[in-house]
N, C-alpha and C positions, 0 to 999 in steps of 0.2 A: 306486228311482224311475226311470221311463223318461225319457230325454232326447228332446226334440222340437226341430224346426227351424222357425224363423220368419223371414220376410223382411218388412222394413218397406215398406209401400206408401203410407203417409202419407195417410190419410183427411182429413176435414175437422177432425179434432181434433188437439191437440198433446199428448195424454196417452198415455203408455206403456201405461196400463192400459185403453185403449180397443181392443177387438178389431178394430174397423173399420180400424185402422191397420196391421194385420198380415195377412200372407198365410200360411196354414198350409201347410207343406210336407210331402210324403209323407203320413203318416197322423197328423199332428199334430191334436189336437182344436181345435175353435173356442175361441179364447181369446187370451192374451198370453204372452209368454216368462216363465218363472219361474226359480228359482235353479239348476235342473238343465238348462235348455234353452240352445240356441245361437240367437243373433239376428244377422241379416245386414242391413246397410244397403248397397245397391249400385245403387239406381236412383233413389230419391227422397231428397232431404235431409229432415232431421228437426229440429224444434224441440220439446224435451220439457220440460214444466213440472212433472211430477209425479215420484213415486218409482217406480222400476222395478228389476227384478233379473233376472239371467241367469247361466248358467255362463260364457258367453263372448259377446263382441260382435266382429263382423268388419265393418269399414268399408272399402268399396271403391268409389272413384269417386264418392263423395258426401260430404256433411258431416252431422255430428250435433251439435246444439247442446243441451247440458244447461244450461238457464238457469233458475235458481230451483228446479230439481228435483234429483233425486238418482238415481244409478245404482250398484247394488251388483253386482259381478261376482265369482262365487264360485269359478270354476275347478274346479267339482266334476267328477270324472271324469278329472282329470289334464289338463284342457284349459288352454291359455294364454288367459286371460280377455279380453285386449283386443288385437285385430289391427287395424292401420290401413295401408291400401295393401298388403295382402299380395301382390297380383299386380302391383304397380308402378304403380298409378293415382296420378298426382301430385296430383290434386285431391281426394284422400281427406283427411278432416280431422275432428278432434274438438275441439269448442269447449265448455269447461266454463265457461258463461256466468255472468252476475251471480248471485253467491251459490249457484251450483250445486256439487254434490259428486259425485265419482266415486270409488268404491273398487273395486280389483281385487286378487284373491287367487288365485294360481295353485293353491293347494291341493296342490302336488306339489314334490318337491325337484329335479325335472328339467325344470321348465317355467318360462317367464318369465311375469311378471304382465302386462307391456305390451310389445308389439312394434310399433314404428312403422317400417314398411319405407320407404314413400313417402307424403308428404303432410305434415300438420302436426297439432300439438296446441296449443291455446291455452287457458291457464287464466286466466280473466278476473277481473274485479273482485270481491274477497273471496270467490273460489271455491276449491275444494280438490280436488286429485287425489291419492289415496293408493293405494299398491301395497304388498302384503304378501306374504310367503313367497318369491315369485320375483323375479328381477332384471328390470330394464327396459332394452330395447334401442331406442335412438333412431337411426334411419337404418341398419337392419339389412339390408344388401345393396341398399339404395336410397338415397334422399335424403330425410331426415326432419327436420323442424325443430319445435322446441317453444318457446313463449313463455309466460312466467309473469309477469303484470303486476298492478299496482294492488292490492297487499295479498293477491294470490292465493298459494296454497301448493301445492307438489308435494312429497310425501313418499314416498320409496322406502325401504321398511323393511328388506329384506334381499336377499342374493343367492341364486341357486340354484346347484346343482352344475355346471351346464353354462356359465353365463354369468359367474360369478366376481365380479360386481359389482352393487351395488344399482342403479346406473345406468351403462349402457355406451352409448357413442356410436361409431357407424361400424363395428359388427361385420360380419363377412362381406364385407369390402371396400366397405362402404357409406360414407355421409356423413351424420353427425348433428350437430345443433346445438341448444343451449339458450340462449335469450336471457332473462335475468331483469331485468325492468324495473319495479322497485317491488314485486316479490313476493319469495318465499322458496322455496328448493329445499333439501331435506334428503335426503342419502343416508346410510343407516345401515350395517348389516352388509354388508361387501363393498366399500363406498366408491364411488368414481367412476372410470371407465375411459374415457379419450378416446383413440380410435385410429381406424384406417381411413383413408379418403381425405378429407382436409381437414375433419375434425370440430373443433368448437369450442364453448366455453361462455363467454358473455359476462355478467359481473356489472356492471350499470350502477348509477347513483346511487340511493341509498335502497333497495338490494336486498341480499339475503343468500343466500350459498351455504354450507350446513353439511354437512360430511362427518364422520360420527361412527363411525369404525372405524379400527382399527390399520393396515388395508391402505391407508387414505388415498386419495390421488389418483395415478393412473398416466396419463401422457401419452406415447403412442408411435405411430409410423407415421402421424402426422397432418400431411400436407404442405399447407401454406397459402402464399398469396402472401406475399412479403417484407413485414414490417410488420404482418401480421395474426396475433394471438396465438391459440394453442389454448385458453388460459385467460386472459381479460382481466378485470381487476378495476379498473374505471375510474369515477371520479366520487365526489363527496362522500357518505359513508356507504355506499359499496359495500364489502361485507364478505364475506370467505371465511374460514371457520374449518375447520381439519382436525385432528382428534384423533390422526391417525396420521402417516404420512410423505407427502411429495410427491415423486414420481419424474418428472422432466421429461427426456424422451428415452430411453424404455425403462425397463425394470425388472430389475435384476440379482438380485432375490431368487429363489432356487429355488423352483419350485412352479408351479401352473397359471397364474399371472399373469406368469411370466417372459416377456420379449419384448424385441425390438430396436426401433429406431425413433427418430423425432425429435419434438421438442416445444418449444413456446415459451410463456412466461408473462409477462404484462405487468401491473404494478401501478402505476397512474397516477392523477393528478388527485384526490388525496385518498383513493384506494381503500386498503383494508387487507386484508392476508393474514396469518393466524396459523396456524402449524403446530406442534403439540405435539411431534412427533417430529423428524424431520430433512428437509431439502430436499436432493435428489440431482439435480444439474444435469448432463445428459450422463451418464446412468446406464449404459446399454449402447450408446447411439447419440449423436446430437447434440441438445444441449438449451440453451436460453437463458432467463434470467431477467432481466428489465429492471425496475428500480424508478426512476421518474421523476416529476417535477412534483408532489411532495408525497405520493407513494405511500409506504406503510409496510409492511414485512415483519417479522414476528417468528417465530423458529423455534428449536427446541431445538438443532439442529445444522445445518451447511452443508458439503456436499462437492461439488466441482466437478470433472468428469472422473473418473468413478468406475471403470468397468471398462476393461480393455485394449481400445484401438481406439475409445474413446468420446471425445467432445469436448464440454465445457461452458463456457459463458460467462455471467458474472453482471455486470450493469452497474448501478451505483448512482450517480445524477446528480441534482443540484439541491440547494439549501440546505435544503429542507424535506423531502426525501426520507430514509427511515430504513431501515436493515437492522440488526436487533437479534438477537444470539444469546443465548439464555437458558440454554443447557446449558453443562456444563463441558468438553465435548470440543472439541478444536481445529477451527478452520476449515481444511478441506483443499482446496488448489488444486492439482489434478493428482494424483489418487490412483494409479491404475493407468493412467488415460487423460491427456488434455490438458485443462488447466483454465486459464481466464482470469478474473481479477477486475479490473474497471475502476471506479475511483471517480473521479468528475469533477463539474465545475460547481458546486462549493461544498459537495458532500456530505461527510459525516463518518461514518466507519465504525469501530466499536469491536469489538474481539475479545479475549478472554482470552489466546488463543494461536492461532498460524497455522502450518500445515505446507504447504510448497510443494514439489512433486516428492516426494511421500511415500515414504519409504524402503521401506515394506512393499508398495508398489504394483507393483513390477517395472519392467522396462526400457522400458515405454511411458509411464512417468510423466513429464509435462512441465507446469510451471505457470508462470504469469506474473501478477504484480500490477502494474497501471498506475494511478498516482495523478496525476491531472492537474487542477489548479485545485481541489484538494480535500484532505482530511485523512484519514490512516490512523493509528489508535491500537491498539496490541496489547501485551499483557503479555509475550509472547515470540514469536520467529520461528524456524522451523527450515526450511532450504532444502536439499533433495537429499540423496541418499545417494551414498557414494563410488563405487558401481558404476553410477551413473546415466549413461547416454550423453549426456544433455542438459546435464550439468555444463559450465559455461562460458557457457551462454546467460544472458541477463538474466532473472532471476527476480522482481526488484522494481525498477521504474522509476518515479522520482518527479520531477515537475516539469520536463517537457521544454519547455513553452512557456508555462505559467501557474504563478503562485505556488502551491506545494504543499508539504505537510508530512507526514512519516511519523515517528511516535514509538513506539519499542519500549521499554517501560519496563524490561523484563528483559533476558535474554540473547538472543543471536542465534547459531545454528549455521548458518554460511553455506558451502555447498558448490557454489555457482554464482556469479552476479554480481549485486551490488546496484549499480545505476547512479543517481546523483543528477544530474539534469538541470540546465540553467542556471538554472532557477527553482525548484529543489528544495531542501528542508532535511530532513535525516534526523538524528534523535537516537536514540542507543542507550544505555540506561542500565546495561546489564549487560555481561557478558563477550561477546566476539566470537570464536567458534572455527570450525574447519573449514578446508577447502582452497580456499575461494572468494575472490573479489576484490571490493573496493569501488571503483567508478569514480566520480570526481568531475569532472563536466564544467565548462566555464568558467562561473563564477558560482554553481555549486553549493556546498552547505554541509553538512558532516557533523560531528556532535558525538559523540565516544565517551567516555562517562563511566565505563565499567567499568574494573576494575583489570587486565583481560586482554582486550586489544582488538586489532582489525585483522586477526587471522587470517593468511591468506596474504599480504595486503598491500593497499596503496591506490594506485590509478593516477589521477594528475591528468591530465585530457584538456583540452587548450587551456589558457587563462590565466584567472586570477581565481578558482581554487577555494579553498575555505576548509575547514580541518580544525581542529576543537578536540579536544584531548586532556586529559581530566580527570586521568588517572593515567598519565603517560608512561612510568614505570618498568615498566609491565606490557605495553606495546605491542610486538607481534611482527610480523614479516613484512617484505616488501620494498616500499619506497615508490618509485614510478617517476613520471616525467613532470613533475617540477617545472620550471616556467618563471617568467619574470618575471611578478609579480603574484599568484602562488599564495601562500597563507599557512597556517601552522600556529599555532593559538592554544593556549596552555597556561593553563588557567583554574583558579584556586582550588586549586592543589596545592602540597604541600610538596616542593620540588625537592631531594630529598636522595639522589638517585642518578642515574646516567647516562642520558641519551638518546643512546645510542651510534649514531652513523650508520655503517652498514656493520659493525656489531658484532653481538653476540649478542642484543641487545634490539630494535633497529630498524635496518633497512638502508634508506638512501635512495640510489637510483640516478638521478641526473638525466639528461636527454638530452644529446646532444652540443651543444657550444657553450656560451656563457655562460648561467649559470642562478642565479637568486636564490631562496633559501629565506627566507621571512618567518616568524619565530616571534614571536607576539604573546602577551605575558603579561598576564593580567587577574587582579587581586586575588590575587597570589601571596605567601604568607607567606615568612619567611626560610627559606633552604635552600641546597643546593648543586646546581648544574646544569652539566653538562659536555657539550660537543659535540666529537666526535672523528671522524677519518677521513672528511672531507667528500667524497672521491672525485670530484674534478673540479669541485665547486661553486665558482663564482668570486665569489659574493657571498652573504653571510648577514646578515639584518636581524633584530635582536631589538628589539621594541617593547613597552614596559610601558605598557598602555593605561589602567590604573586611575589615577584621580585621587588616590588615597590609597595610602599604603604605598610600599615601595621593594623593589627586587629584589636580594637577596643571592645572588651566583652565582659560580661558578668557570667561566670560559669558556675552553675549550681548543680550539685549531684548529691541528693540527700540519701541515696542508697535504700529507698523503700520501694516495694512493689505495689501492685494495685490494692492489695489487702492491708497495706500499711506495715507489714512485718519488716524488721530490719534486715537488710542485706549485709552480710559480713565480709564480702569480698568484692572487688571491683577496682577498675583503674581508669583514669582519664589521662590522655597524653595530648598535649598541645605542641604540634610539631614546628611551630614558628614562634616568633616573638609574641608574647602576651602583654599588651600595652593598654593603657587607659585608666579610667577612673572607677572601673568596675571591681567587683570582688570575685576572687577564686575561692570558693568554699569547699573545704574538705571534711566530709562526715566520717564518722567512725568506721574503721575497717576498709576505707577507700584510699586511693592514691591519686595524686595529681603530678604528672611529669611535665616539666617545661623544657622543651628541647631547644629553644631559641637561644641565641647568644646575647640578646639585648632586651631583657624583660623588665617592664615598668608596670608593676601590678601589686595589688593587695591580696594577700593570702590569709584565710581565716580557717583555723582548725575548729570545727563545730563541736566535736567531742560529745555528740548527742547520746552515744552509748559506749562511753569509755574513751580513754586517750589513746586511740589506735590509728590515727591518721598518718599519712606519709606524704611529704613533699619532696619531689626528686628534681633537682636542678642539674641539668646536664652541663651547663656552663655557669659556674659560680665564681670563677677567679676574677678579681678586679685588677686593673692596671692604673697607672697614673692618668691615662687618658679616658678609659671607659670602665663602667661597672657592669658586669654581666647581669646582676640582679639588683634592681633598684625598686624598693617597695617595702612594705611593712608586713610582717607575719604575726598574726594575732592568735591567741589560744594555744600556743606551744606549751604543752603541760604534761605533768605526770599525775597518775591517778591515785598516788599515795600508797599503792599496794604492789603492783608489779609491771604495769604498762606505762609506756611513755610514747607520745607522738614522736615521729622521726623526721629529720631532715637529711636527705641523701645528697652529698656534695660529690658529684661524679668525677670532676676533674681535679680533686684534691687527693693525693696519694696517701695511704695510711701506712705508718710504720710505728712500731711500738715505742721507739724512743726518739723519733724525728718529727712527731706531729704534736701540735700544741693548740690550746684555745685560750682566749681571754674574754672577758665581758666587762662592760662598763655601763652602769645605769645613768640615765640623764637626770637633770635637776628639776624636771617639770613636775609640779604637784597635780596638774589637771590632765596631762597626757603622758603618763609614765611609760618608760621603755628604755631600751638600751641596744648597744651594738655588740654582736657576737662576732669575734674575729677567729678564724681557723687558719692555721698555717702549717704547710707540710715541709718535709726535709729539703725540698728543692726551692723553697722560698715562695711558693704559690700562696696567695692570700685570698680568702673569701670573707666578706663582711655581710652579715645578715642583721637587719634591724628588726628587733622583737618588741612587740607591744605588750605592755604589762609591767607590774611591779615585781621584778625579780630580785632586786636589792634595794637597800635604802638609797635615797636620792644621792647621786654623785659618787656612789661607792663602786669599787672595781674588784674582780676576783679573776683567778686564772688557774689553769691546771698546774702550772709551775709552782704556784703558792699552796697547792694541795686541795683546792676547792673541788667538790663533787657536784656543783650545780649543773654542770654538763659533762657528758661522757662521749668519748670518740671510740669508734670501733670500725673494723674492716667491713666493707659491703660484700658479704659472701653469698647473699640470697637474691638481691634484686637485680643487679647488673654485674656482680662479682668484681666491682672495681669502685674506687672512691671511698669516702668516709661516711659512716652513719652517725649522726649527732642525736643523742637523747638528752633528757633533762630529768632532774629530780624536783623541778619546780612544780608546786601544786597551784591550783587556780587561785587559792586565797592565801596569799603570802602574809606572813606575820613577823 
């Protein structure tokens, strides 16, 4: 059949099928365009209310309104059936008006069904624009805008061999846009391709964008003003579904759609984005995904910073915003590129597993997760490879300025740095391995519940950091930066092995100057606990915070540093009752303070470098019902020259003429010892059982009888209250 050419001249009628509306070009017969003909609208606007057909329609410099009618474009002869603004006329436009329909089929594998160069397409109230066979180009080499409103539909069925997408925006360095305001746009085979110069798609309230193809959505080379998304899904019931993948900022998949570029996606104000495949943010270029103000994103997988040289950023903010991963693959932050995941303003993000600085990504891999005023929950976390040059950088930062929580239920492989800010709380349920570091800022809190924890070590930065160890026997690494106010909590564990400071289990290296380590025991069952080689620590505080139960422990503090030199100062404080079968050993120049009111323990002055140890009992007064201190004190001696060990009885008041002591040695030949009784002017009595041969068996002495075996003096140095007890007893009594 011969193809003819017709030009619309717009007679008095609004009917396509009125020959008076057409000018016959060349040798075209008198009549109207049919399915094999080409029709041009270039001088007179048209409003068409009936049904018409043509092989192709070319709209240039005028508008065509299909209102209540229909237009079928066949593309017979390999023609691209619908051109708008082919030569760049900006006022070119197609309006598919109220209940109108337009169908365009290129009929060829190398031709597009719709090419909007410059101008606009508006699909109005309950109208429909459908293209088949060929892809659709919006803003191809020019500036083209499409609006789909009020129940209208735009359906693009498939891509062609040249255009690669069912719908493409901004091809040939053009600018294309689609605004969906109450309507529905569907891109089938070939998906949606947003590229070119500042192209975008906006899905507004009560609108739908469907992409039904494994190629999904690709956003690349679309440079927009800051804050303007290439794909915006904003408003209640604004929905975008994608059965394939979403590539934001280029496409790293080899093939005809491989590309570089940048892209942005915003899901906000109740909008919903669902991607069956994966979302790749910063695929080969720069990409951002922002979820805010109640926006919701569901995807099978998420990768941020995909290819070498790329940079991706995902932001989840707001209490009602959601990011849900449905697949089993880990979330990757920094694959071969640079990735950033920010969770803020009350948002909660859950993932089965997370990889940061993926080991398979190469030397460009760098990832950061920032949790600020929000919560992160993950089954496991893996950070970095040993060969990664970004190791040492902060890969997870929690709670710098606002209360924030990160919970890793399983294991953490850490080869970079996890930093817990002053308002952050991090809980790790499994093992912590790797060469990385955990930094605890002032006020930050870390809980390690696994049996193998801490990896390379923990660094306390500032004061007031908190560390909870569930299984201290498995803790490894170097602990640095302890200062006054830092605490280590040991919670709910049987302390049956050493927490060896500067040993093969745990090394604590405090900074120069006075340093206090707080060990806070909570709900601790009976067991043995040892502290050794404090390496310059001048104060150690053990606090049993549980209201029930007691701590049975063996506390050892030999006062030596890593080089074996004697440390001449240092203090240990046990803030609760100290009970059990273990020993509390006090080395020379060190002190042990028992703050509890019901202590059942053995204390041993080691006197390894002179008789200069101190035992401080905050509660030593006994009543008819209870004794504040039950146990034996061994090694309480005088060096024979000038120094004596000291027992400080804090709640016995000293007065020069109202305080007295007495001592009676037992009758045992194999376990010699005796009871020292100290009484103040108010009648308060403290009784301390001393091991050793202080007197002949069965003998008694007292201050009243003039004995100098023991001396009492006022505590003016330690707590400025109570009585200091010293002795003239030497270790070898004769």
